[in-house]
SERO-4910 file (N, C-alpha, C, O; in steps of 0.05 Angstrom, whole numbers):
BEGIN
 pado doro    nc1    nc2    nc3   cac1   cac2   cac3    cc1    cc2    cc3    oc1    oc2    oc3
  Met    A   1990   2150   2059   1979   2123   2072   1979   2104   2056   1973   2108   2033
  Lys    A   1985   2073   2065   1983   2053   2055   1953   2048   2052   1937   2041   2070
  Ser    A   1948   2054   2026   1927   2031   2015   1922   2006   2007   1901   1998   1997
  Ser    A   1947   1990   2013   1942   1960   2013   1935   1949   2037   1935   1964   2056
  His    A   1929   1919   2039   1916   1909   2051   1930   1886   2056   1925   1867   2040
  Lys    A   1953   1879   2080   1961   1854   2093   1945   1835   2092   1922   1840   2099
  Glu    A   1954   1797   2079   1935   1783   2086   1957   1764   2078   1974   1762   2059
  Phe    A   1946   1746   2108   1954   1720   2111   1937   1692   2135   1917   1692   2148
  Tyr    A   1953   1679   2130   1938   1659   2145   1952   1652   2170   1976   1655   2174
  Ile    A   1931   1640   2193   1941   1640   2223   1920   1611   2223   1900   1606   2209
  Ile    A   1930   1597   2241   1913   1582   2253   1914   1570   2281   1931   1554   2291
  Ala    A   1884   1584   2293   1886   1583   2324   1860   1559   2326   1854   1546   2306
  Glu    A   1845   1555   2352   1829   1548   2356   1798   1565   2368   1789   1586   2377
  Ile    A   1791   1540   2360   1754   1561   2355   1748   1527   2356   1755   1507   2343
  Asp    A   1722   1536   2388   1695   1513   2391   1720   1500   2400   1724   1515   2420
  Gln    A   1742   1482   2401   1756   1460   2400   1764   1443   2379   1766   1418   2377
  Gln    A   1769   1465   2362   1788   1462   2342   1796   1474   2322   1783   1494   2314
  Lys    A   1817   1468   2310   1842   1485   2293   1823   1485   2274   1810   1466   2267
  Lys    A   1824   1507   2266   1810   1524   2239   1843   1545   2225   1863   1558   2231
  His    A   1825   1536   2203   1849   1559   2188   1837   1586   2177   1819   1590   2160
  Ile    A   1856   1607   2195   1828   1636   2187   1853   1649   2174   1876   1652   2183
  Lys    A   1839   1655   2145   1842   1680   2126   1846   1700   2138   1823   1705   2145
  Val    A   1866   1726   2152   1856   1759   2164   1872   1765   2148   1892   1755   2137
  Ile    A   1855   1791   2149   1869   1806   2127   1862   1840   2149   1844   1852   2161
  Gly    A   1885   1843   2145   1890   1874   2164   1885   1894   2158   1906   1901   2147
  Leu    A   1867   1915   2156   1865   1938   2156   1872   1964   2184   1886   1966   2204
  Glu    A   1852   1979   2171   1864   2000   2187   1838   2030   2194   1834   2043   2173
  Thr    A   1829   2035   2207   1797   2053   2215   1810   2084   2195   1829   2086   2179
  Ser    A   1800   2094   2201   1801   2125   2184   1825   2140   2186   1840   2151   2170
  Asp    A   1825   2133   2223   1843   2152   2224   1872   2129   2233   1891   2139   2245
  Gly    A   1872   2112   2230   1900   2096   2219   1898   2087   2234   1918   2093   2246
  Val    A   1881   2067   2255   1875   2047   2280   1888   2022   2262   1881   2027   2239
  Pro    A   1903   1998   2260   1895   1983   2259   1884   1963   2261   1894   1954   2282
  Tyr    A   1868   1944   2253   1849   1920   2250   1847   1901   2233   1854   1902   2209
  Tyr    A   1833   1877   2250   1850   1850   2230   1817   1834   2227   1807   1822   2246
  Ser    A   1807   1837   2205   1791   1810   2184   1790   1791   2196   1810   1786   2210
  Cys    A   1767   1772   2198   1781   1745   2215   1761   1737   2208   1739   1745   2215
  Leu    A   1772   1704   2178   1756   1689   2154   1756   1669   2151   1775   1654   2147
  Leu    A   1726   1664   2151   1735   1620   2154   1726   1623   2126   1717   1645   2122
  Gly    A   1727   1604   2101   1715   1607   2080   1727   1635   2081   1748   1647   2087
  Glu    A   1691   1642   2070   1682   1666   2055   1666   1688   2071   1652   1708   2066
  Asp    A   1677   1671   2095   1651   1684   2124   1670   1696   2136   1691   1686   2145
  Glu    A   1659   1727   2136   1672   1737   2162   1660   1726   2197   1637   1728   2204
  Ile    A   1678   1717   2209   1684   1711   2246   1673   1732   2258   1649   1736   2262
  Ser    A   1702   1755   2266   1712   1770   2270   1728   1797   2256   1735   1800   2232
  Gln    A   1730   1810   2273   1743   1837   2276   1749   1837   2304   1735   1836   2325
  Val    A   1784   1838   2299   1797   1843   2326   1820   1872   2320   1829   1881   2299
  Arg    A   1825   1882   2354   1857   1898   2350   1857   1894   2376   1843   1888   2395
  Lys    A   1890   1903   2369   1900   1898   2404   1902   1929   2418   1917   1948   2416
  Glu    A   1890   1926   2427   1890   1954   2447   1918   1971   2467   1933   1955   2478
  Thr    A   1922   1994   2469   1932   2005   2484   1945   1987   2503   1970   1983   2504
  Tyr    A   1926   1976   2519   1940   1965   2542   1952   1945   2543   1971   1940   2558
  Gly    A   1937   1924   2518   1962   1920   2506   1947   1887   2489   1956   1874   2470
  Gly    A   1924   1883   2503   1913   1863   2504   1889   1861   2462   1885   1880   2447
  Trp    A   1882   1843   2459   1856   1840   2437   1835   1837   2449   1828   1822   2467
  Glu    A   1826   1851   2436   1792   1859   2445   1781   1849   2408   1792   1845   2386
  Gln    A   1748   1848   2422   1744   1829   2389   1725   1862   2385   1720   1877   2404
  Leu    A   1721   1865   2370   1700   1890   2345   1681   1873   2330   1667   1888   2316
  Trp    A   1679   1865   2329   1654   1849   2316   1658   1821   2321   1679   1811   2327
  Gly    A   1632   1807   2318   1636   1774   2323   1629   1761   2346   1622   1774   2365
  Asp    A   1628   1738   2347   1613   1723   2373   1638   1698   2382   1630   1675   2387
  Leu    A   1665   1704   2384   1675   1683   2393   1686   1691   2426   1683   1713   2437
  Ser    A   1696   1671   2435   1705   1669   2466   1723   1682   2468   1734   1687   2447
  His    A   1732   1692   2488   1764   1706   2496   1788   1707   2495   1803   1725   2491
  Glu    A   1791   1671   2501   1808   1659   2491   1809   1649   2461   1831   1645   2451
  Ala    A   1789   1646   2450   1805   1643   2423   1805   1672   2418   1827   1675   2406
  Val    A   1797   1692   2419   1810   1731   2413   1834   1729   2414   1851   1735   2397
  Ala    A   1836   1722   2433   1867   1731   2452   1889   1710   2443   1913   1713   2449
  Gln    A   1876   1682   2424   1889   1652   2412   1902   1674   2376   1923   1676   2364
  Ile    A   1876   1686   2373   1881   1700   2333   1899   1719   2348   1919   1724   2334
  Gly    A   1899   1730   2370   1917   1756   2364   1946   1749   2374   1966   1759   2365
  Glu    A   1944   1733   2392   1983   1720   2398   1981   1713   2370   2002   1721   2360
  Glu    A   1964   1699   2347   1970   1684   2323   1977   1700   2300   1992   1690   2283
  Ile    A   1964   1734   2297   1975   1754   2282   1986   1770   2280   1988   1787   2262
  Glu    A   2005   1764   2319   2023   1782   2329   2057   1773   2318   2076   1789   2315
  Lys    A   2056   1745   2313   2078   1726   2299   2073   1721   2279   2082   1703   2266
  Gln    A   2042   1755   2266   2057   1750   2221   2054   1779   2234   2034   1773   2247
  Val    A   2057   1798   2239   2061   1822   2237   2093   1841   2254   2104   1862   2249
  Thr    A   2098   1822   2272   2119   1831   2285   2141   1827   2279   2151   1810   2294
  Pro    A   2161   1839   2258   2187   1842   2252   2201   1822   2269   2195   1823   2293
  Thr    A   2219   1800   2261   2239   1781   2283   2258   1794   2280   2279   1788   2291
***
């Protein structure tokens, strides 16, 4: 099992403002990936891609639109080209 966490930055719109978000890739004890999203030092959300293909927020109070956009940006970073 990999213990290293992938970290990268994305830009996504939250509350009608583009924000630089630090994303840390993590996984549950059974290997399911999820992502911690931080603004500065503050964690604002945790998201994961569900089996049906959509992105869901595990923790936080972002809008569905913000979660979907963050998910799109995460996919661009983690999907091999």
